[in-house]
N, C-alpha and C positions, 0 to 999 in steps of 0.2 A: 660623596662629593664628586667622585669620578663621573658618576652618571649625570650629576648636575652640570658639570662643565662640558660634557658631550652635548647635553641638550642645548645649553647657552651657545656653544660653538656652532651647532646645527642651525640654530635660529638666526645666528649672525651671518652664516653662509647664505641662508634663504633671503634675508634682507638685502645682503649685498648683491645677490643674483637679481632680485627684483629691481634694485636701483640701476643695475647695469642694463637690464632689458628696457627699463623705462627710458634710459638715455638713448639707447639704440632706436627705440620706437620714435623719440623725438626727431632722430635723424632720418627716419624712414619716410617722412612726409615729403612728397614731391610738390613743391609749391606751384610748379607750372601747370598742374591740373586745374588750378583755380583760374587760369586765364580765361577771359571771356571771348566767346566765339559768335561771330555773326557770318551766316553762311547760308546759301540757298541754291536749289537745283535738283534735277532729276538725273541721277548718275549711278554707275556701278559702285559698289562698296569700296573697292580698292582705290577708286579714284577719289571718293570722299576721304579716306584715310591718308592718301598721299597729300591731298590738299591741306588736311588738317596739320599734318607734319610740316609742311612748308610754312604755314601761317604761324606756328607755335614754336617750331624748333624742336618739338618732342617727337621722337621716333615711335612710330605707330605701325606695326606690321599687320598685314591682312592675310588671313589663311595660314595654314601650317607651313606653307612655302609658296613661292610664286607660281607654282604649278596647280595649286589648290584652287582651281576656277569655281568649283561648287560653292566655296565661301566667298572668294574674291569678286565673282561676278553677279552677286545678288544685286538686283536693282532697287534703288531706295529713292524716295523723295523727301527732301529736308529743307526746312525753313526755320531757321533759328536766329535770334537776335540776343546778344549778350548773355548767351548760356554758358556755363562753365565747361571747360573741355572735359572734366570728369563726368559731368551728366551727359554730355553728348556721346561719349564712348559707351557709357552704361545703357543709354537709350538705344544706340545703334546695335549693340550686341543683343539687347532685348527683342527688337523688332526683326532682326535677322536670324534669331534662334541660335546665337553663338555665344561664347564666353569671352570675357576679357581676362587675360593673364598678364603679369608684370615680372620684369626681371630687374632684380636689385643691381646697383652699381658693383662692379667687381674689377679685378685687375685687367680684364679684356675690355669691357665697356664701363666707362666711369660715370654714366648717368642712367637713370631709369628708362627702360624701354617697355613697350606695350605691344600686345597682340590680340587680335580678334580672330577666333577660330572655332571650329566645331569640336567639342569634346566627345569622349566616348558615349557619353549619355545621349548627346544629339544624334550620333551616328546610329546608336541602337533604336532611337525613336523612329528614325526613317526606315530602318530595317523592320521594325515592328509594323509599320504602316503597309509594307509590301506583304509581309506574312499574313496580316489580318485580311487583306483582300483575297489572298489564295485560300485562306481558311474558309472565307465566306463563299467563294467559288466551290470549293470542296463540299460545303454543306449543301449549296445549291444543287450540285450533282446528286448528292444522296437523296435529297428530298424529291428530285425528279424520278428517281429509280423507285423510290417508295410509292409515288404517285401512279406508277405503272399499274398497280394492282387495284386501283379504285374502280368500282363497277358503274355502268351507266346511271343506275338509280341513285347514285350519290352526286351526280353532276346536276346542280341546281342553279337557276338564274335565268336570265334572259337568253334567247336564242344566240345572240352574239357571245355571251359569256360562256355558254355551253360549248360553242364552237371552239373557243379559245382554250377551254378546259380539255376538250378532246385532243387538241394539239399538244398541250402540255403533257398529256397522258401518252400520246404517241412518242414524243421524244423520250419519255421515261422508259417505255418499252424498248426502244432502240438501244438506249444506254444500258438497260438490264440484260439485253441479249448479247452484249459485247463479251469478249474473253475477260476472265477474272482480273487480269493484270491491266486492263484497258485504262481505267482511271489513273493509275500510277504511271503508265506510259504517257498519257496527255499531260500530267502535271510535271513531268521531267522533260517535257518539250517535244515529244513525238507527236506526229500528226497521224490520225486515222482516217483512211479514205475507204468509203464503202460505195458499191454501186448497186443499181436496181436489178441486175441480172445474176451475178455469181455469189454475192455476199450472202451469209446466212440470214441476214436481216432484210433480204430483198423484198419480201412481202410488205414489210413495215416502211421500206423506203418508198415503194410505189404508192403506199397509202398517204404518206407524208407528201409525195409529189402531187396526188390528187388535191390534197388540202391546199397546197401552194397554187395550184391551178384555179381552184374556186375562190381563193383569198389573195389575189395578187396585190403586192404593195405598189405597183406601178400599172395602171390600167390604160393610160393613153400618153401620147406624146404630141408635140407640136410640129406640123409641117407647113412651111410657108405662113407661120403665125396663126395657123388654125388647128384646134384640137383633132387628133386623129386616134380613134380607139384601136389599140393593138390586137384586140381579140374579137373584132367584129365578125370577121369571116373565118375565124380559127375553129377548127374541129376539136372534139374532146380528144385527150391524148390517147394514142395507140399504145399497145403492149410494148411494140418495139421501141417507141420513144421514151417509155417509162423505164425501159431496161438501160437507157443511156443516162439516167439521173446519176449524178455524182455527188455524194454526200461526204463532207469532211468535218472532223471534230479536232479542235485545236485549243491550245492556250495561246491567246493573242499577245501581241506586245504590250497592250494596255494591261497594266499589271493585274493579274488575278482575274482577268475576263476570259471566260471560255465560250466559244461560238460554235454553233452548228450551222454549216453553210450548204445549201442545196443548190445545184446547177442543173435545172431542167431545160428543155428546149421544145418548142411546139411549132413544127412546120414553118419554118422561116421567120418566127417571131421570138424574141427574147421574152419568155414568160416572166422570169423573176431571178434576180440574184438575191436570194432570200437568206437573211442572216437572223438567227434567233439566239439570244443568250440562253445558256443552260440554266434556267431557273423557272419556277413555276410561279403562277400569279397569286395574289393575296387570297383569292377565293380558293385556290388549290390548297394553300397552307390551312386555310379554315377547315377544308374538308378533311385534311389529315389531322386536325385537332391541335396544329401547332400555333403558338402565339406569334404573330407577325406585327411589329410595331406599325401602326397606321397613323400618319401625320395628316392633319388637315390642310386644305388649300390656304396659302397665305392670305392674311386678313386685309392687306391693303398697305399703302405707302406710310400711313400715319402711325402704325404700330408694327412691332416685330412679331412675326407669326411663330407658332410653336415649331415650325419647320426650322426657322432661323435660330430659335433658341437651341434646338437639338444640334444643329450644325455647329454653333458657337461653342456649345459645350465640348464637342469633339475636338475643335480647333483650339480652344483657349483654356482647356481644364488645367494644364500644367503651368499656367503663368501665375506669378505673384501678383499681377495687376488685376484690377476689376474692369471687365470690358463691358460695354453697353449691349447686353444681351437679352434684356427683358424691357417691357413697356416702361416700368416705373424708372428704370435706369435713366431714361431720357428726361426725367423731370429735374435734373441738376439745375440749379439757378443760372449757372453760367451759360447753359445751352438755350436758355430762354432769350438771351441777348438778341436784340434787332441789329442787323448789320447789312451792309450793301458790298456785295462782292465785285470788285473791279478788276476784270481781266486785262492782260496786256493788249495794247491796241497796235502795237508795231511788230507783232509776231504772227507769221502765218502758220497755219496747221496746229492750232492749240490742242493740247491733250490733257488727260485728267490731272497730271502732274501740276500744269498750269492753273487749273481750278483749285486744287488743294492749297497750292502756295498762296493764291489770291484769297481764299478762305481763312487760312492761317493769319495772314496780314490784317485782314478785316476784323478778325476776332481778337487780335493781340495775343495770340497763343502761338508758342513754338510748335513745330510739327515734325515728326520723324516717323517714317513708315516705310515697309517694304512695298514695292510697287510693280506688280506683274502685269499691269494693264496699260500704261501710257505708251508703251512701244506699239501698241495694237491701235488704239482708237483716237479720234479727233474729238474735240469738245463737243461736237454736234451729236456724237454717239452716246457719251455719258460723262458727267452726270446731266441731269435734266433741269436744274434750277436755272431760271433765266438770270443772266448777269445784269448788273446795274439796277436791279430791283431789290428792295429790302426783304430779308427773310430772317427767320430765327436761326441762330447759329446751329442748333441742333438739327433743324430741317435741312440746312445745308450740308451738314456732315452725314446725315442719314442718307442722302442722295448718293454719296460715294459707297454704294453697296458692295463694292468689290473688296473691301476691307472690313475687318472687325476693328472698333475703336475703343480706346480707353482715354479718358480726359481727366487730368489732374487740375483741379482748380487752384490748389495751393502752389503747384509749380507752373501753372499756366503752360501745360504741356499736352499735346495730342500724340498718342502712340497708335500706330496702325499694324495689324497683322492681316496678311492676305487671307481670304476665304479659301479653306482648304490648302493651307500653306504647305503641307507636306507634298501634296501633288505638284504644286507650283515649283518646289524646289526640285523634285524628281524630274520635271519637264524643263528645267533650265538648260539653256545651250551655251557653250563657251563663247564669250564675247569675241575671242580671237578668230573664231570661224566666221561669225557674222561680219566683223570688221574686214576680213579678208575678201568676202563676197562683195562687200560694198566698194572696197578699193578697186577690185578688178572690174566691177561694173562700171564705174566711172573712168576707167582707162581703156585697157585693150578688150574689155568684155569677158564674159565667161565662157569657157569651153567645156568639152565633155569631162575632162580630168578635174576641172574645178568644182563640178557639182556632185561627182561620185562619192564625196565624203558625206553627202546629205543621206545617202542610203544607210548610214550607220545611226542615224537618229530614229527614235521611236515616234510613232504617230502623234503622241501627245506633244512631243517637242516641235514637230513639223507644224502642228496646228497652232501652237502657242507662239512660236517665233519666227515662222515663215509664211505659212498660209494667211496668217492674220496680221502680219507685220506691215505697218504702213510705209515704211522706207525700203522694203525688198519686195514690193509687189511686182516687180519685173520677173520673179521667180515663180509667179502664180501658174506658169505652164509647166514647170517642172513637176513630173509625176515620179515619186519614188516608191510607189506601192506596187511596183512590178516584182519580179523574182528577186527580192532584196538581197537575200543571201549570196547570190551569185554575183551581184553587183558590189556587194561588200568585199567579196573575195577579189573582184577586179581592182577594187580600191587599194587593197593591201599589196598588190603586186609590185615588184621592182619596175622601174621605167622601162628596161629592155624587154621585159614580158609584156608590158602594155603595148609597146610598139609593135611586138610580134603579133599580138592578138588582133591589131588593127590592119594586119597585112592579109592578102588573100589566102595564105596557107594557114593563118591562124596560129594559135598557141597550143602545142600538145601538152595536156595537163601532166603527162608523165614527167615533164621537166621540173615540176614542182615537188618539193620535199613531202613524202608521204606522211611522216609524223606531224609536219606542220599542217598539212591538210586535215588530218585527223583531229588535232587540237582546235584548229579554226572552227570546224563544224560542231565540235563538242561544246564549245563556247556559245554557239548560236543555234542550239537545238529548237529554240522557239520561233525561229524564223522558218516558216513552212510555206508550202505551195499555195495555201489559202490566201496569202498576202499577194496574190498574183495581179498582174497587170493585163492579163488576157481580157479582151472585150467580148462579152457574150454575144453582142450583135454580130461581131466578126465570125464567131463560130456558131451561128445559127444553123448553118447547114449540117445535116446529120453525119456525113462522113467526117467533116471538119470537128464536129463534137467528139466523135470517137477518137480522133487524133488527139484532141485536147486532153481527154481523160487519160489516154495512153501516156501523154507526156507528163501529166500531173503525177502518175505513178512512177515514172522514170526519174523525175526530179526528186520525189521522196526517196527513192532507192539511192540516188546519187549523194544525197545529203547524208544518209545513214551508213553509206559505204564508200569512203574516200577511195578505196581500191578500185570501185567501179568508175568513180568519177575520173580517176587517173588514166582511164582509157579513152576519155573523150578529147576533143579538140575545141577550144573556145575561139570564136570569131566576133569581132565587133564590126557590125556592118554599117557603112556610112551611106546615106542617101541624100543627094543634092536636090533640094526643094526650094525653087524660086531664090537661088542664090544663097541658101542657108543649108546647113547640115543637120540631119536627124540621124539618130543612132539606135541600133537594137543589137541584142547579143544572140547569138546561136551557139548551141552546144551539140556537137555531132559525134557519133560513135557507132559501134556495132554491138548488138546484144542478141544472143541466140541466133548468130549467123544472119541477122538481119540489120541493115542500116537504119538509124533513127536520127532524128534531128529535133532538138528542143529550142523553141523560140522563148528566150527569157526576157522578152519585152525591152524597154529602154526608158530613158528619162523623159521622153515625150516632147520636150522643148526643141526648138530649132536653134542652132548655135551659129555664131556667137550670140549670146544674150547681152544686150548692151542697155545701159541706163537710158531713160528717155531723152536726156540731153545729148548723149553720145549718138544715139540712134538718129536723131534728128540731124545732128552735124553730118553724120556719115551720108544721109539721104541727100543733103545739099552738095557734098563734095563728090560723091560717087554713087548715083541711085542704083547702079547695077552691080555694085561690089558683092564679091562673094566671100563668105566667112570660111577660113581655112583653119583647121586644127593642127 
């Protein structure tokens, strides 16, 4: 009987626990999530969540904290009508590759609160994206080295293909002749600089030089609107000229991309600033007997090509949603609906977001998507559907090719992920930086110290958010491709050091903490002399070319040896040009009892940089005004 009593008591406790849990679950429901939302616009995610909080009274946090701009600043286009707050939050998390977490009421906060943020899985996914590209670059390096041993008899194809294969093989030979630790050095951020005279690979470099001479990427330029052949009167390269060829191998800022760059010069003409990825062609892989995935040319605008299907599989494979990635996916009955897209008539500079919102309204579907394109283009650039004319819903959506789309007929909801969304997220730029630039453009203008933070951005970030931005085109003259690491160093200096650098005496680098300098360059080992702003036309003279190569070697040494850098002096040189200031940086010092000076380039633009409106106002008030920093 004792055992029986125990069993009955245990069962009673279990039932009581279940009843208690059921009661708690009943109280766990936040009825506010059922509130209907009507909302539309192209905005950063944190603006959307703040607006939703104000509309509903529900506290919705964005990012792990207010400094988490990588999540908070994701751009989205949204157009929803009478959609529950719960579904809106879940859809926002889905399109931004985030998660929704909730906090139960407690003694501190007596209501439910919610947060959209990137969890560990999401962070690991982006990390794998970087590692995969580096792995691919490593495999390409190894394939190029293997290709070095391919004999002439194995090089098959048209004369053009054979020439390309010879170049592939030549690159492989150069890589194969490097020191055993060369690959590891490059992949940890070092730069390898070789020349056509003293390097062990000098014969190979000269051969590569001749290839570049015979196959220039630029063969002519325009003078007074007429084509002018650069090589019409140029002679074949001499031995002395080939000795001045400077070849660099580096891991670039574009994740996992290794390049070889060759700087030759031919008697007053810039022959080529020749950049070649360290990878061999598909024909080269075929010769090696390696399988290379070959994708066909896209089949046209009416069907998705295999190329797109492959890319979609890469981008969308981990989603619970079904994206329109195959031709048959576009046969959904809802997508055959005929509709007329009516764009806003009272708004100037329409962008893709305006098109998507108009399409959503015409179809009667809610729309939520990440949008990394609307800050760049006008409606005239993309999509190409003619407004005011009837078209099928599916055709209208397909024209927005910058996103992958998922359409739910049951929920009447369109969800959009950006093509190569991981790359888009890696290239995101803090909204605060862009807003600061916009604000200063419209007021006092931008000065040198306002734009030096741009040197900290990667090339992909510059391209996505500055070069192609439609509301910051005043920055088109700003060139941050110079000796970026030294301008990054300047940007991190205290104000008193910046002021000293702008004086005639300059900033003695020994004033800077040696440990801080070491850590600074350790974090930026991928920033190398190959991202230089030196104009090859400027250095076409042979003596100038020698100076350039010498400086390139000095810069590389300075980056790898903060002790050597601490012996230098930094000067910011200002030059007044037609009432505006341009800047360059010079680093000077003494090495082996000989003085040297390195020109580290500059931002290129003339300061102050004003908005178009402010520039026009200034011209009216003071046509001869001079900008002062």
